[in-house]
C-alpha positions in Angstrom: 134.9 144.5 65.6 131.1 143.3 66.5 130.8 140.2 68.9 129.2 137.3 67.5 125.9 136.1 69.2 126.5 132.6 70.7 123.7 129.8 70.2 123.1 127.8 73.2 123.8 124.0 72.4 120.9 122.0 73.3 123.0 119.2 74.7 125.1 121.7 77.2 122.1 122.9 78.7 120.6 121.8 81.8 117.5 123.0 83.8 117.6 124.1 87.3 117.9 121.1 89.9 115.0 121.0 92.2 114.4 118.9 95.6 113.9 115.5 95.3 110.5 114.7 96.0 109.1 112.0 98.8 107.8 109.7 96.0 110.9 110.1 94.4 113.0 109.3 97.7 110.6 106.4 98.1 110.7 104.6 95.0 115.1 104.9 95.1 114.6 103.2 98.6 112.4 100.7 96.9 114.6 100.1 94.5 117.5 99.8 96.7 115.6 97.1 98.6 114.6 95.2 95.6 118.3 95.0 94.3 119.3 93.8 97.8 116.7 91.3 97.6 117.8 90.3 94.4 121.4 89.7 95.5 120.2 87.8 98.7 118.0 85.5 96.6 121.0 84.7 94.2 123.6 84.0 97.2 120.9 81.6 98.7 120.4 79.7 95.4 123.9 79.5 95.1 124.6 78.1 98.7 121.3 76.3 99.4 122.4 73.1 97.1 126.0 73.1 99.0 124.5 73.1 102.1 122.2 70.3 101.1 124.9 68.1 99.7 126.9 68.5 102.9 123.8 67.5 105.1 123.2 64.4 103.2 127.2 63.3 103.3 126.6 63.9 107.4 123.9 61.8 107.3 125.4 58.9 105.0 128.2 59.0 107.5 126.2 58.6 110.5 124.6 55.5 109.0 128.0 54.0 108.0 129.4 54.2 111.2 126.2 53.2 113.0 125.8 56.1 115.0 122.4 56.4 114.4 119.4 54.3 112.4 117.4 55.6 109.6 114.6 55.8 111.7 116.4 58.4 113.7 117.1 60.4 111.1 113.4 60.4 109.6 112.5 61.1 112.9 115.0 64.3 113.2 113.5 65.5 109.4 110.1 65.1 110.9 110.9 67.1 113.9 112.6 69.8 112.0 109.6 70.0 109.5 107.2 70.4 112.6 109.4 73.4 113.9 109.0 75.0 110.6 105.4 75.2 110.6 
């Protein structure tokens, strides 16, 4: 009885795997960094309003307990702005 020829299925065949090029490695590194940056940006967007609310609450308590004056808080904010610049 003769053997039947097998026809190769187009889905099952893979080409030979070559080495990754430097450009491909650079692109994957950049994409990983981009994903990481996006994750960090998202975390900051979530945390920043909470931190801002807590600072405002502390300022309110400082004023309410008369531990400092409004001018003191204004000068402190101005000092921080100058340090950031």
